[in-house]
A tleap script that builds the chain and sets N, CA, C and O, in Angstrom:
source leaprc.protein.ff14SB
mol = sequence {
  NMET GLN PRO PRO PHE LYS PHE SER ALA ARG
  THR ARG VAL GLY PHE SER ASP THR ASP ALA
  GLN GLY VAL VAL TYR TYR GLY ARG TYR ASN
  PRO TYR PHE ASP LEU ALA ARG THR GLU TYR
  LEU ARG SER LEU GLY LEU LEU GLY ARG ARG
  GLY GLY GLY ASP PHE VAL MET ARG ALA ASN
  ASP VAL GLU TYR PHE ALA PRO ALA VAL PHE
  ASP ASP GLU ILE GLU VAL PHE VAL ARG VAL
  SER ARG ILE GLY ARG THR SER VAL THR TRP
  GLU PHE ALA ALA TYR ARG LYS PRO ASP ASP
  LEU LEU LEU VAL THR ALA HIE GLN THR ASN
  VAL TYR ILE ASP LEU ALA GLU ARG LYS ALA
  GLN PRO VAL PRO ASP ALA VAL ARG ALA ALA
  VAL LEU GLY PHE GLU GLY ASP ASP VAL ASP
  CALA
}
set mol.1.N position { 0.655 -1.436 -0.076 }
set mol.1.CA position { -0.375 0.228 -0.223 }
set mol.1.C position { 1.101 1.004 -0.023 }
set mol.1.O position { 2.214 0.803 0.463 }
set mol.2.N position { 0.436 1.893 -0.642 }
set mol.2.CA position { 1.009 3.403 -0.585 }
set mol.2.C position { 0.711 4.662 0.653 }
set mol.2.O position { 0.486 5.789 0.212 }
set mol.3.N position { 0.712 4.552 1.518 }
set mol.3.CA position { 0.364 5.608 2.598 }
set mol.3.C position { 0.122 7.056 2.325 }
set mol.3.O position { 0.980 7.736 1.763 }
set mol.4.N position { -1.237 7.634 2.780 }
set mol.4.CA position { -2.341 7.403 3.637 }
set mol.4.C position { -3.065 6.678 2.515 }
set mol.4.O position { -4.134 7.258 2.708 }
set mol.5.N position { -3.311 5.929 1.570 }
set mol.5.CA position { -4.151 5.033 0.900 }
set mol.5.C position { -4.236 3.109 1.614 }
set mol.5.O position { -3.312 2.351 1.910 }
set mol.6.N position { -5.346 2.957 1.653 }
set mol.6.CA position { -5.837 1.776 2.051 }
set mol.6.C position { -6.436 1.338 1.393 }
set mol.6.O position { -7.015 0.360 1.866 }
set mol.7.N position { -6.715 1.611 0.127 }
set mol.7.CA position { -7.110 0.601 -1.026 }
set mol.7.C position { -6.849 1.199 -2.397 }
set mol.7.O position { -6.566 2.334 -2.780 }
set mol.8.N position { -7.071 -0.123 -3.079 }
set mol.8.CA position { -6.637 0.481 -4.783 }
set mol.8.C position { -7.430 -0.539 -5.079 }
set mol.8.O position { -8.080 -1.315 -4.378 }
set mol.9.N position { -7.244 -0.395 -6.494 }
set mol.9.CA position { -8.437 -1.110 -8.033 }
set mol.9.C position { -7.210 -1.455 -8.731 }
set mol.9.O position { -6.636 -0.452 -9.155 }
set mol.10.N position { -6.643 -2.517 -8.977 }
set mol.10.CA position { -6.049 -2.909 -10.669 }
set mol.10.C position { -6.595 -2.640 -11.961 }
set mol.10.O position { -7.814 -2.774 -12.070 }
set mol.11.N position { -5.921 -2.279 -12.990 }
set mol.11.CA position { -6.853 -2.505 -14.115 }
set mol.11.C position { -5.205 -2.522 -15.112 }
set mol.11.O position { -4.129 -2.155 -14.641 }
set mol.12.N position { -5.436 -3.092 -16.673 }
set mol.12.CA position { -4.866 -2.715 -17.298 }
set mol.12.C position { -5.130 -2.300 -18.704 }
set mol.12.O position { -6.132 -2.873 -19.132 }
set mol.13.N position { -4.702 -1.684 -19.372 }
set mol.13.CA position { -4.437 -0.600 -20.199 }
set mol.13.C position { -4.727 -1.339 -21.703 }
set mol.13.O position { -3.925 -2.104 -22.238 }
set mol.14.N position { -6.377 -0.850 -22.416 }
set mol.14.CA position { -6.256 -1.686 -23.610 }
set mol.14.C position { -5.398 -0.467 -24.704 }
set mol.14.O position { -4.572 0.442 -24.623 }
set mol.15.N position { -5.992 -0.967 -25.417 }
set mol.15.CA position { -5.797 -0.577 -26.868 }
set mol.15.C position { -5.963 0.599 -26.885 }
set mol.15.O position { -5.157 1.505 -27.098 }
set mol.16.N position { -7.664 0.632 -26.522 }
set mol.16.CA position { -8.827 1.494 -27.326 }
set mol.16.C position { -8.038 3.062 -26.383 }
set mol.16.O position { -8.211 4.172 -26.887 }
set mol.17.N position { -7.276 2.932 -25.138 }
set mol.17.CA position { -7.294 3.754 -24.423 }
set mol.17.C position { -6.144 4.652 -24.524 }
set mol.17.O position { -5.980 5.681 -23.868 }
set mol.18.N position { -5.077 3.982 -25.733 }
set mol.18.CA position { -4.321 4.900 -26.441 }
set mol.18.C position { -4.217 5.373 -27.252 }
set mol.18.O position { -4.550 4.877 -28.328 }
set mol.19.N position { -3.502 7.038 -27.092 }
set mol.19.CA position { -3.169 7.961 -28.643 }
set mol.19.C position { -2.357 7.553 -29.717 }
set mol.19.O position { -1.508 6.661 -29.709 }
set mol.20.N position { -2.794 8.499 -30.907 }
set mol.20.CA position { -1.764 8.135 -31.936 }
set mol.20.C position { 0.183 8.407 -31.438 }
set mol.20.O position { 1.079 8.799 -32.186 }
set mol.21.N position { 0.254 8.143 -30.421 }
set mol.21.CA position { 2.006 7.954 -29.864 }
set mol.21.C position { 1.706 7.311 -29.181 }
set mol.21.O position { 2.565 7.425 -28.307 }
set mol.22.N position { 0.772 6.345 -28.752 }
set mol.22.CA position { 1.042 5.092 -28.325 }
set mol.22.C position { 0.312 4.772 -26.823 }
set mol.22.O position { -0.065 3.682 -26.392 }
set mol.23.N position { 0.229 6.498 -25.993 }
set mol.23.CA position { 0.345 6.527 -24.733 }
set mol.23.C position { -1.126 6.976 -24.363 }
set mol.23.O position { -1.692 7.992 -24.765 }
set mol.24.N position { -1.641 5.977 -23.488 }
set mol.24.CA position { -2.570 6.763 -22.784 }
set mol.24.C position { -2.584 8.027 -22.881 }
set mol.24.O position { -1.965 8.969 -22.387 }
set mol.25.N position { -3.815 7.797 -23.972 }
set mol.25.CA position { -4.994 9.618 -23.757 }
set mol.25.C position { -5.519 9.892 -22.568 }
set mol.25.O position { -6.466 9.211 -22.174 }
set mol.26.N position { -5.010 10.918 -21.797 }
set mol.26.CA position { -5.051 12.057 -20.883 }
set mol.26.C position { -6.274 11.409 -20.011 }
set mol.26.O position { -6.280 10.851 -18.914 }
set mol.27.N position { -7.683 11.823 -21.295 }
set mol.27.CA position { -9.201 11.427 -20.403 }
set mol.27.C position { -9.458 10.446 -20.318 }
set mol.27.O position { -10.518 10.270 -19.718 }
set mol.28.N position { -8.632 9.004 -20.887 }
set mol.28.CA position { -8.509 7.953 -20.613 }
set mol.28.C position { -8.733 7.562 -18.538 }
set mol.28.O position { -9.404 6.677 -18.007 }
set mol.29.N position { -8.163 8.266 -18.118 }
set mol.29.CA position { -7.593 8.392 -16.490 }
set mol.29.C position { -8.601 8.633 -15.763 }
set mol.29.O position { -8.671 8.377 -14.560 }
set mol.30.N position { -9.424 9.124 -16.411 }
set mol.30.CA position { -10.708 9.261 -15.407 }
set mol.30.C position { -11.451 7.829 -15.474 }
set mol.30.O position { -11.647 7.193 -14.439 }
set mol.31.N position { -11.786 7.436 -16.516 }
set mol.31.CA position { -12.691 6.090 -16.033 }
set mol.31.C position { -11.950 4.437 -15.164 }
set mol.31.O position { -12.494 3.448 -14.674 }
set mol.32.N position { -10.473 4.868 -15.339 }
set mol.32.CA position { -9.615 4.257 -14.006 }
set mol.32.C position { -10.112 4.843 -13.171 }
set mol.32.O position { -11.266 4.474 -12.956 }
set mol.33.N position { -9.745 5.664 -12.539 }
set mol.33.CA position { -10.347 6.656 -11.563 }
set mol.33.C position { -12.418 6.244 -11.220 }
set mol.33.O position { -13.072 6.289 -10.178 }
set mol.34.N position { -12.685 6.001 -12.192 }
set mol.34.CA position { -13.910 5.475 -11.516 }
set mol.34.C position { -13.951 4.480 -11.352 }
set mol.34.O position { -14.788 4.295 -10.468 }
set mol.35.N position { -13.285 3.036 -11.862 }
set mol.35.CA position { -12.933 1.916 -11.395 }
set mol.35.C position { -12.573 1.834 -10.252 }
set mol.35.O position { -13.098 0.989 -9.527 }
set mol.36.N position { -11.651 2.622 -9.801 }
set mol.36.CA position { -11.131 2.829 -8.261 }
set mol.36.C position { -12.271 3.191 -7.188 }
set mol.36.O position { -12.577 2.625 -6.139 }
set mol.37.N position { -12.595 3.906 -7.583 }
set mol.37.CA position { -13.749 4.802 -6.598 }
set mol.37.C position { -15.067 3.386 -6.204 }
set mol.37.O position { -15.674 3.153 -5.159 }
set mol.38.N position { -15.097 2.712 -7.513 }
set mol.38.CA position { -16.716 2.520 -7.205 }
set mol.38.C position { -16.325 0.689 -6.561 }
set mol.38.O position { -17.181 0.180 -5.837 }
set mol.39.N position { -15.204 -0.030 -6.855 }
set mol.39.CA position { -14.308 -0.830 -6.265 }
set mol.39.C position { -14.059 -0.356 -4.487 }
set mol.39.O position { -14.068 -1.144 -3.541 }
set mol.40.N position { -13.961 0.335 -4.455 }
set mol.40.CA position { -13.553 1.558 -2.923 }
set mol.40.C position { -15.571 1.502 -2.215 }
set mol.40.O position { -15.874 0.823 -1.233 }
set mol.41.N position { -16.234 2.051 -2.722 }
set mol.41.CA position { -17.384 2.079 -1.968 }
set mol.41.C position { -17.767 0.785 -2.029 }
set mol.41.O position { -17.891 0.204 -0.951 }
set mol.42.N position { -18.054 0.005 -3.341 }
set mol.42.CA position { -18.028 -2.062 -3.466 }
set mol.42.C position { -17.666 -2.002 -1.750 }
set mol.42.O position { -18.512 -2.504 -1.010 }
set mol.43.N position { -17.293 -1.820 -1.561 }
set mol.43.CA position { -16.251 -2.734 -0.712 }
set mol.43.C position { -16.328 -2.453 1.190 }
set mol.43.O position { -15.970 -2.982 2.243 }
set mol.44.N position { -16.893 -1.524 0.786 }
set mol.44.CA position { -17.343 -0.441 2.413 }
set mol.44.C position { -18.865 -0.971 1.954 }
set mol.44.O position { -19.568 -0.787 2.947 }
set mol.45.N position { -19.576 -1.475 1.021 }
set mol.45.CA position { -21.044 -1.609 1.023 }
set mol.45.C position { -21.730 -1.054 0.446 }
set mol.45.O position { -22.894 -1.449 0.525 }
set mol.46.N position { -21.527 -0.152 -0.228 }
set mol.46.CA position { -22.008 1.578 -0.350 }
set mol.46.C position { -22.512 2.175 -1.784 }
set mol.46.O position { -23.164 3.164 -2.117 }
set mol.47.N position { -21.714 0.780 -2.663 }
set mol.47.CA position { -23.101 0.500 -3.878 }
set mol.47.C position { -24.281 1.036 -4.203 }
set mol.47.O position { -25.080 0.187 -3.808 }
set mol.48.N position { -25.105 2.217 -4.838 }
set mol.48.CA position { -25.737 1.777 -5.564 }
set mol.48.C position { -26.410 3.595 -4.684 }
set mol.48.O position { -25.726 4.427 -4.088 }
set mol.49.N position { -28.036 3.612 -4.990 }
set mol.49.CA position { -28.389 5.103 -5.076 }
set mol.49.C position { -28.875 5.257 -3.313 }
set mol.49.O position { -29.337 4.164 -2.985 }
set mol.50.N position { -28.903 6.041 -2.368 }
set mol.50.CA position { -29.079 6.170 -1.149 }
set mol.50.C position { -30.681 7.317 -1.529 }
set mol.50.O position { -30.768 8.261 -2.314 }
set mol.51.N position { -31.532 6.830 -0.780 }
set mol.51.CA position { -33.184 6.932 -1.333 }
set mol.51.C position { -33.118 7.559 -2.294 }
set mol.51.O position { -33.228 6.961 -3.365 }
set mol.52.N position { -32.883 9.226 -2.285 }
set mol.52.CA position { -33.743 10.536 -3.656 }
set mol.52.C position { -32.537 10.883 -4.023 }
set mol.52.O position { -32.520 11.688 -4.954 }
set mol.53.N position { -31.462 10.534 -3.587 }
set mol.53.CA position { -30.122 11.023 -4.107 }
set mol.53.C position { -28.812 10.550 -4.437 }
set mol.53.O position { -28.542 9.349 -4.411 }
set mol.54.N position { -28.209 11.195 -4.662 }
set mol.54.CA position { -26.765 10.272 -5.561 }
set mol.54.C position { -25.707 11.770 -5.301 }
set mol.54.O position { -25.984 12.940 -5.037 }
set mol.55.N position { -24.418 11.035 -5.528 }
set mol.55.CA position { -23.285 11.782 -6.098 }
set mol.55.C position { -23.018 12.126 -7.568 }
set mol.55.O position { -22.990 11.167 -8.339 }
set mol.56.N position { -22.791 13.507 -8.134 }
set mol.56.CA position { -22.591 13.815 -8.954 }
set mol.56.C position { -21.434 14.832 -8.990 }
set mol.56.O position { -21.522 15.901 -8.385 }
set mol.57.N position { -20.519 14.541 -9.595 }
set mol.57.CA position { -19.183 14.885 -9.581 }
set mol.57.C position { -19.498 16.645 -9.871 }
set mol.57.O position { -20.295 17.042 -10.721 }
set mol.58.N position { -18.779 17.440 -9.071 }
set mol.58.CA position { -18.106 18.853 -8.967 }
set mol.58.C position { -16.817 19.251 -9.134 }
set mol.58.O position { -16.915 20.365 -9.650 }
set mol.59.N position { -15.860 19.035 -9.022 }
set mol.59.CA position { -15.038 19.179 -9.574 }
set mol.59.C position { -13.706 17.847 -9.840 }
set mol.59.O position { -13.858 16.732 -9.341 }
set mol.60.N position { -12.471 18.198 -10.675 }
set mol.60.CA position { -12.169 17.497 -11.213 }
set mol.60.C position { -10.569 17.630 -11.777 }
set mol.60.O position { -10.267 17.938 -12.929 }
set mol.61.N position { -9.693 17.342 -10.756 }
set mol.61.CA position { -8.048 18.197 -11.348 }
set mol.61.C position { -7.199 16.460 -11.519 }
set mol.61.O position { -7.454 15.379 -10.989 }
set mol.62.N position { -5.906 16.990 -12.728 }
set mol.62.CA position { -5.618 15.496 -12.660 }
set mol.62.C position { -4.057 16.403 -12.987 }
set mol.62.O position { -3.847 17.409 -13.665 }
set mol.63.N position { -3.181 15.569 -12.204 }
set mol.63.CA position { -2.014 15.920 -12.735 }
set mol.63.C position { -1.023 13.794 -13.610 }
set mol.63.O position { -1.045 12.569 -13.487 }
set mol.64.N position { -0.242 15.232 -14.553 }
set mol.64.CA position { 0.066 13.747 -15.205 }
set mol.64.C position { 1.757 13.902 -14.632 }
set mol.64.O position { 2.353 14.932 -14.318 }
set mol.65.N position { 2.387 12.061 -14.634 }
set mol.65.CA position { 4.000 12.777 -14.790 }
set mol.65.C position { 4.561 11.837 -15.309 }
set mol.65.O position { 5.740 12.108 -15.536 }
set mol.66.N position { 4.234 10.712 -15.649 }
set mol.66.CA position { 5.008 9.542 -16.771 }
set mol.66.C position { 3.975 8.663 -17.396 }
set mol.66.O position { 3.152 8.116 -16.661 }
set mol.67.N position { 3.937 8.439 -18.964 }
set mol.67.CA position { 3.018 7.778 -19.610 }
set mol.67.C position { 2.708 6.597 -19.563 }
set mol.67.O position { 3.662 5.883 -19.253 }
set mol.68.N position { 1.507 5.921 -19.790 }
set mol.68.CA position { 1.364 4.638 -19.675 }
set mol.68.C position { 0.841 4.218 -21.355 }
set mol.68.O position { 0.131 4.849 -22.138 }
set mol.69.N position { 1.599 2.757 -21.502 }
set mol.69.CA position { 1.513 2.417 -22.519 }
set mol.69.C position { 0.401 0.563 -22.468 }
set mol.69.O position { 0.060 -0.200 -21.563 }
set mol.70.N position { 0.211 0.595 -24.058 }
set mol.70.CA position { -0.297 -0.571 -23.657 }
set mol.70.C position { 0.001 -2.172 -23.111 }
set mol.70.O position { 1.067 -2.770 -23.261 }
set mol.71.N position { -1.293 -2.727 -22.405 }
set mol.71.CA position { -1.276 -3.238 -21.357 }
set mol.71.C position { -0.302 -3.448 -20.126 }
set mol.71.O position { 0.091 -4.423 -19.486 }
set mol.72.N position { 0.016 -1.330 -20.076 }
set mol.72.CA position { 0.617 -1.874 -18.327 }
set mol.72.C position { -0.524 -2.276 -17.560 }
set mol.72.O position { -1.701 -2.034 -17.828 }
set mol.73.N position { -0.006 -3.001 -16.442 }
set mol.73.CA position { -1.295 -3.031 -15.456 }
set mol.73.C position { -0.466 -1.747 -14.371 }
set mol.73.O position { 0.715 -1.566 -14.074 }
set mol.74.N position { -1.855 -0.972 -13.972 }
set mol.74.CA position { -1.872 -0.273 -13.109 }
set mol.74.C position { -2.786 -0.535 -11.870 }
set mol.74.O position { -3.867 -1.116 -11.778 }
set mol.75.N position { -2.036 0.054 -10.997 }
set mol.75.CA position { -2.769 0.106 -10.071 }
set mol.75.C position { -3.217 1.205 -9.697 }
set mol.75.O position { -2.491 2.015 -10.274 }
set mol.76.N position { -3.966 1.776 -9.086 }
set mol.76.CA position { -4.349 2.643 -8.902 }
set mol.76.C position { -4.997 3.306 -7.096 }
set mol.76.O position { -6.078 3.082 -6.550 }
set mol.77.N position { -4.231 3.842 -6.781 }
set mol.77.CA position { -5.148 3.701 -5.137 }
set mol.77.C position { -6.126 5.270 -4.925 }
set mol.77.O position { -6.160 6.220 -5.707 }
set mol.78.N position { -6.703 5.147 -3.873 }
set mol.78.CA position { -8.003 6.137 -3.956 }
set mol.78.C position { -8.280 5.807 -2.004 }
set mol.78.O position { -8.024 5.021 -1.092 }
set mol.79.N position { -8.847 6.850 -2.279 }
set mol.79.CA position { -9.027 7.842 -1.002 }
set mol.79.C position { -9.994 8.424 -0.286 }
set mol.79.O position { -9.780 9.486 -0.870 }
set mol.80.N position { -11.376 8.864 0.878 }
set mol.80.CA position { -11.428 10.204 0.860 }
set mol.80.C position { -10.624 10.953 1.827 }
set mol.80.O position { -10.238 10.808 2.986 }
set mol.81.N position { -10.540 11.707 1.000 }
set mol.81.CA position { -9.484 12.835 2.062 }
set mol.81.C position { -10.287 14.136 2.626 }
set mol.81.O position { -9.756 15.210 2.910 }
set mol.82.N position { -11.590 13.842 2.727 }
set mol.82.CA position { -12.493 14.836 3.004 }
set mol.82.C position { -14.021 14.573 2.465 }
set mol.82.O position { -14.464 14.145 1.399 }
set mol.83.N position { -14.721 15.096 3.885 }
set mol.83.CA position { -15.933 14.791 4.010 }
set mol.83.C position { -16.283 16.349 4.710 }
set mol.83.O position { -15.818 17.012 5.637 }
set mol.84.N position { -17.407 16.518 3.673 }
set mol.84.CA position { -17.993 17.805 3.810 }
set mol.84.C position { -19.275 18.111 4.712 }
set mol.84.O position { -19.072 17.609 5.817 }
set mol.85.N position { -20.104 18.533 4.679 }
set mol.85.CA position { -21.698 18.925 4.849 }
set mol.85.C position { -22.107 18.240 3.414 }
set mol.85.O position { -22.852 17.262 3.466 }
set mol.86.N position { -21.815 18.544 2.588 }
set mol.86.CA position { -22.866 17.678 1.286 }
set mol.86.C position { -21.847 17.410 0.213 }
set mol.86.O position { -22.096 17.324 -0.989 }
set mol.87.N position { -20.625 17.285 0.808 }
set mol.87.CA position { -19.452 17.233 -0.589 }
set mol.87.C position { -18.374 15.867 -0.473 }
set mol.87.O position { -17.574 16.088 0.436 }
set mol.88.N position { -18.209 14.968 -0.916 }
set mol.88.CA position { -16.915 14.193 -0.368 }
set mol.88.C position { -15.897 14.445 -1.604 }
set mol.88.O position { -16.129 14.533 -2.810 }
set mol.89.N position { -14.392 14.550 -0.697 }
set mol.89.CA position { -13.250 14.732 -1.935 }
set mol.89.C position { -12.607 13.694 -2.066 }
set mol.89.O position { -12.666 13.018 -1.040 }
set mol.90.N position { -11.961 13.207 -2.929 }
set mol.90.CA position { -11.092 11.487 -3.426 }
set mol.90.C position { -9.903 12.108 -3.766 }
set mol.90.O position { -9.660 13.279 -4.057 }
set mol.91.N position { -9.125 11.013 -3.670 }
set mol.91.CA position { -7.798 11.234 -3.889 }
set mol.91.C position { -7.643 9.787 -5.318 }
set mol.91.O position { -8.211 8.757 -5.681 }
set mol.92.N position { -6.459 10.673 -5.671 }
set mol.92.CA position { -6.324 9.313 -6.634 }
set mol.92.C position { -4.738 8.706 -6.224 }
set mol.92.O position { -4.439 8.866 -5.040 }
set mol.93.N position { -4.218 8.363 -6.666 }
set mol.93.CA position { -2.808 7.885 -7.474 }
set mol.93.C position { -1.930 6.921 -8.267 }
set mol.93.O position { -1.376 6.140 -7.493 }
set mol.94.N position { -1.665 6.742 -9.330 }
set mol.94.CA position { -1.795 5.253 -10.211 }
set mol.94.C position { -0.018 5.860 -10.443 }
set mol.94.O position { 0.704 6.856 -10.400 }
set mol.95.N position { -0.056 4.344 -10.714 }
set mol.95.CA position { 0.954 3.982 -10.696 }
set mol.95.C position { 0.526 2.531 -11.569 }
set mol.95.O position { -0.521 1.895 -11.690 }
set mol.96.N position { 2.026 2.369 -12.139 }
set mol.96.CA position { 2.697 0.928 -12.939 }
set mol.96.C position { 2.614 0.230 -12.300 }
set mol.96.O position { 2.714 0.552 -11.116 }
set mol.97.N position { 2.422 -0.915 -12.580 }
set mol.97.CA position { 3.352 -2.011 -12.147 }
set mol.97.C position { 3.932 -3.544 -12.630 }
set mol.97.O position { 3.116 -4.300 -13.158 }
set mol.98.N position { 5.446 -4.034 -12.435 }
set mol.98.CA position { 5.510 -4.091 -11.260 }
set mol.98.C position { 6.367 -2.700 -11.001 }
set mol.98.O position { 6.356 -2.496 -9.787 }
set mol.99.N position { 6.934 -1.908 -11.534 }
set mol.99.CA position { 7.720 -1.131 -11.294 }
set mol.99.C position { 7.550 0.495 -9.713 }
set mol.99.O position { 8.331 1.314 -9.229 }
set mol.100.N position { 6.282 0.185 -9.547 }
set mol.100.CA position { 5.536 1.553 -9.354 }
set mol.100.C position { 6.062 2.957 -9.567 }
set mol.100.O position { 6.581 3.675 -8.712 }
set mol.101.N position { 5.888 3.181 -10.593 }
set mol.101.CA position { 6.086 4.073 -11.295 }
set mol.101.C position { 5.174 4.384 -11.383 }
set mol.101.O position { 4.237 3.675 -11.752 }
set mol.102.N position { 5.070 6.141 -10.925 }
set mol.102.CA position { 3.967 7.025 -10.129 }
set mol.102.C position { 3.694 7.923 -11.784 }
set mol.102.O position { 4.633 8.429 -12.400 }
set mol.103.N position { 2.117 7.964 -12.314 }
set mol.103.CA position { 1.660 7.974 -13.369 }
set mol.103.C position { 1.145 8.910 -13.081 }
set mol.103.O position { 1.887 9.840 -13.400 }
set mol.104.N position { 0.086 9.335 -12.553 }
set mol.104.CA position { -0.773 10.009 -12.041 }
set mol.104.C position { -0.915 10.470 -10.392 }
set mol.104.O position { -0.564 9.821 -9.406 }
set mol.105.N position { -1.722 12.169 -10.467 }
set mol.105.CA position { -2.490 11.701 -9.080 }
set mol.105.C position { -3.661 12.608 -9.412 }
set mol.105.O position { -3.586 13.441 -10.315 }
set mol.106.N position { -4.910 12.403 -8.554 }
set mol.106.CA position { -6.114 13.193 -9.129 }
set mol.106.C position { -7.198 14.047 -7.666 }
set mol.106.O position { -8.240 14.040 -8.320 }
set mol.107.N position { -7.353 14.283 -7.173 }
set mol.107.CA position { -8.397 15.007 -6.911 }
set mol.107.C position { -10.210 14.863 -7.886 }
set mol.107.O position { -10.051 14.908 -9.106 }
set mol.108.N position { -11.609 14.722 -7.468 }
set mol.108.CA position { -12.750 14.829 -7.073 }
set mol.108.C position { -13.338 15.159 -6.436 }
set mol.108.O position { -12.882 14.863 -5.331 }
set mol.109.N position { -14.517 15.850 -6.320 }
set mol.109.CA position { -15.227 16.096 -5.617 }
set mol.109.C position { -16.427 15.815 -5.826 }
set mol.109.O position { -16.809 15.934 -6.990 }
set mol.110.N position { -17.214 15.446 -4.998 }
set mol.110.CA position { -18.821 14.458 -5.469 }
set mol.110.C position { -19.876 15.821 -4.446 }
set mol.110.O position { -19.564 16.746 -3.696 }
set mol.111.N position { -20.776 15.433 -4.804 }
set mol.111.CA position { -21.599 16.980 -4.794 }
set mol.111.C position { -22.828 15.978 -4.155 }
set mol.111.O position { -23.175 15.169 -5.015 }
set mol.112.N position { -23.419 15.851 -3.143 }
set mol.112.CA position { -24.103 14.550 -2.798 }
set mol.112.C position { -25.807 15.817 -2.856 }
set mol.112.O position { -26.061 16.791 -2.147 }
set mol.113.N position { -26.711 15.111 -4.143 }
set mol.113.CA position { -27.880 15.790 -4.449 }
set mol.113.C position { -29.201 15.015 -4.576 }
set mol.113.O position { -29.255 13.788 -4.657 }
set mol.114.N position { -30.263 15.841 -4.586 }
set mol.114.CA position { -31.549 15.402 -4.598 }
set mol.114.C position { -31.837 15.254 -5.742 }
set mol.114.O position { -31.938 16.440 -6.056 }
set mol.115.N position { -32.090 14.618 -6.779 }
set mol.115.CA position { -32.582 13.639 -7.528 }
set mol.115.C position { -33.527 14.913 -8.430 }
set mol.115.O position { -33.176 15.534 -9.433 }
set mol.116.N position { -34.654 14.994 -7.749 }
set mol.116.CA position { -35.969 14.973 -7.821 }
set mol.116.C position { -35.598 16.845 -8.194 }
set mol.116.O position { -35.779 17.265 -9.336 }
set mol.117.N position { -35.071 17.806 -7.033 }
set mol.117.CA position { -34.647 18.851 -6.706 }
set mol.117.C position { -33.579 19.100 -7.546 }
set mol.117.O position { -33.503 20.329 -7.577 }
set mol.118.N position { -32.232 18.379 -8.632 }
set mol.118.CA position { -30.850 19.067 -7.832 }
set mol.118.C position { -30.362 20.072 -7.734 }
set mol.118.O position { -29.992 20.970 -8.490 }
set mol.119.N position { -30.391 19.709 -5.866 }
set mol.119.CA position { -30.151 20.498 -5.389 }
set mol.119.C position { -28.979 19.727 -4.474 }
set mol.119.O position { -28.853 18.539 -4.772 }
set mol.120.N position { -28.067 20.233 -3.364 }
set mol.120.CA position { -27.506 20.228 -2.650 }
set mol.120.C position { -27.899 19.285 -1.319 }
set mol.120.O position { -28.662 19.964 -0.632 }
set mol.121.N position { -27.690 18.097 -0.750 }
set mol.121.CA position { -27.658 17.843 0.111 }
set mol.121.C position { -27.375 16.835 1.433 }
set mol.121.O position { -27.174 15.641 1.213 }
set mol.122.N position { -27.364 17.410 2.966 }
set mol.122.CA position { -26.192 16.630 3.432 }
set mol.122.C position { -25.622 14.992 2.636 }
set mol.122.O position { -26.300 14.443 1.768 }
set mol.123.N position { -24.706 14.601 2.986 }
set mol.123.CA position { -24.080 13.305 2.819 }
set mol.123.C position { -24.655 12.119 4.091 }
set mol.123.O position { -24.330 11.803 5.235 }
set mol.124.N position { -25.643 11.749 3.123 }
set mol.124.CA position { -26.235 10.287 4.005 }
set mol.124.C position { -25.167 9.710 4.957 }
set mol.124.O position { -23.985 9.500 4.683 }
set mol.125.N position { -25.893 9.462 6.290 }
set mol.125.CA position { -24.925 9.688 7.561 }
set mol.125.C position { -24.150 8.314 8.111 }
set mol.125.O position { -23.295 8.143 8.980 }
set mol.126.N position { -25.033 7.181 6.956 }
set mol.126.CA position { -24.299 5.947 5.987 }
set mol.126.C position { -23.189 5.593 5.907 }
set mol.126.O position { -22.324 4.856 6.379 }
set mol.127.N position { -23.662 7.041 4.442 }
set mol.127.CA position { -22.133 7.214 4.163 }
set mol.127.C position { -20.829 7.718 5.101 }
set mol.127.O position { -19.685 7.263 5.121 }
set mol.128.N position { -21.478 8.931 5.946 }
set mol.128.CA position { -20.118 8.635 6.593 }
set mol.128.C position { -19.985 8.395 7.709 }
set mol.128.O position { -19.112 8.969 8.360 }
set mol.129.N position { -20.672 7.629 8.167 }
set mol.129.CA position { -20.251 6.690 8.935 }
set mol.129.C position { -19.018 5.173 8.384 }
set mol.129.O position { -18.425 4.350 9.082 }
set mol.130.N position { -19.044 5.297 7.434 }
set mol.130.CA position { -18.572 3.759 6.693 }
set mol.130.C position { -17.543 4.370 6.195 }
set mol.130.O position { -16.574 3.837 6.735 }
set mol.131.N position { -17.069 5.424 5.262 }
set mol.131.CA position { -16.365 5.687 5.006 }
set mol.131.C position { -14.690 6.535 6.000 }
set mol.131.O position { -13.494 6.598 5.713 }
set mol.132.N position { -15.759 7.157 7.501 }
set mol.132.CA position { -14.725 7.365 8.972 }
set mol.132.C position { -14.348 6.256 9.327 }
set mol.132.O position { -13.151 6.153 9.593 }
set mol.133.N position { -15.291 4.950 9.466 }
set mol.133.CA position { -14.592 4.076 9.771 }
set mol.133.C position { -13.782 3.058 9.085 }
set mol.133.O position { -13.165 2.232 9.756 }
set mol.134.N position { -13.743 3.052 8.010 }
set mol.134.CA position { -12.341 3.040 7.188 }
set mol.134.C position { -11.546 3.837 7.629 }
set mol.134.O position { -11.014 3.721 8.733 }
set mol.135.N position { -11.361 4.706 6.882 }
set mol.135.CA position { -9.880 5.995 6.965 }
set mol.135.C position { -9.733 6.222 8.073 }
set mol.135.O position { -8.517 6.327 8.234 }
set mol.136.N position { -10.373 6.413 9.235 }
set mol.136.CA position { -10.038 7.273 10.423 }
set mol.136.C position { -9.980 8.143 10.467 }
set mol.136.O position { -10.954 8.877 10.294 }
set mol.137.N position { -8.716 8.588 10.745 }
set mol.137.CA position { -8.308 9.789 10.968 }
set mol.137.C position { -7.432 10.525 9.753 }
set mol.137.O position { -6.967 11.664 9.786 }
set mol.138.N position { -7.369 9.870 9.027 }
set mol.138.CA position { -7.288 10.662 7.536 }
set mol.138.C position { -7.404 10.789 7.058 }
set mol.138.O position { -6.854 10.552 5.983 }
set mol.139.N position { -9.094 11.818 7.590 }
set mol.139.CA position { -9.906 11.929 6.828 }
set mol.139.C position { -10.545 13.820 6.839 }
set mol.139.O position { -11.634 14.214 7.256 }
set mol.140.N position { -9.961 14.250 6.526 }
set mol.140.CA position { -10.461 16.007 7.296 }
set mol.140.C position { -12.686 15.633 6.931 }
set mol.140.O position { -13.406 15.696 5.935 }
set mol.141.N position { -12.884 15.307 8.292 }
set mol.141.CA position { -14.767 15.585 8.575 }
set mol.141.C position { -14.683 16.851 9.238 }
set mol.141.O position { -15.708 17.420 9.613 }
savepdb mol mol.pdb
quit
């Protein structure tokens, strides 16, 4: 594991993920982050909608350090770095295996909204409790 991360998911670069230069196209990293976030939530029993609300993307920033190419195995580390009143901020770091070369880092902020009204509402207590129980003191809450 790569502290402060306690969870990761692995994937492999597909040919369709690469561009004309033969490296992973910058926009293809977001699906890798989605995979890691989904597996994190699955591991905590938090997949699926919660009543009439769900999380939507508010912000996404990515920094690129090294290229990945077709068939590279990538380990994407993910954690919740902050839980606010209506939002959750995620942190990601993707490494190439087996040499552990850092490829990209990212932060994403999801806001919990009422789906009918499309307005922010408090993060559900069950989500907050599960994340804080897993991450411990490593979350800004």
